[in-house]
C-alpha positions in Angstrom: 124.4 347.1 138.5 120.7 346.1 138.4 119.8 342.8 140.1 119.9 339.8 137.9 116.6 338.5 136.7 115.8 335.0 138.0 115.8 332.3 135.4 112.3 331.1 134.6 113.5 327.5 134.8 113.4 326.0 138.3 116.6 323.9 138.4 115.7 322.5 141.8 113.5 319.4 141.5 110.3 319.3 143.6 110.3 315.9 145.3 106.5 315.7 145.1 106.6 316.3 141.3 109.5 314.0 140.8 107.6 311.2 142.7 104.5 311.8 140.7 106.3 311.6 137.4 108.2 308.5 138.5 104.8 306.9 139.4 103.2 307.8 136.1 106.1 306.4 134.2 106.0 303.2 136.2 102.3 302.9 135.6 102.6 303.5 131.8 105.7 301.6 131.0 104.2 298.0 130.9 101.5 299.2 128.5 104.0 301.0 126.2 106.3 298.0 126.3 103.5 295.6 125.4 102.3 297.8 122.5 105.8 298.2 121.1 106.4 294.5 121.4 103.1 293.7 119.6 103.9 296.1 116.8 107.4 294.6 116.3 105.9 291.1 116.2 103.2 292.3 113.7 105.9 293.9 111.5 108.0 290.7 111.6 105.0 288.6 110.7 103.8 290.8 107.9 107.2 290.7 106.1 106.4 294.1 104.7 109.6 296.1 103.9 107.9 299.5 104.6 106.8 298.4 108.1 110.2 297.0 108.9 111.9 300.2 107.8 109.5 302.3 109.9 109.9 300.0 113.0 113.6 300.7 113.1 113.3 304.5 112.5 113.8 306.4 115.8 
C-alpha cells in the first residue's frame, strides 16, 4: 500500500499565528463595533423600511 498523502490543511495551530490573529481581532473589534452601532442608529433615525430590513439581514 502506498504511503498516505499528507492533508494540505495543517490541523495544528501555530501559536505565533494564533497570537497574531487574536491581536488583529482585538485591534479591529472596537472599530467594527463602533461602525455597526453607528449604522444601526442611522437606520433607526432614518425610519427607512429598506434600511431596517437590510440592517437585520445576516
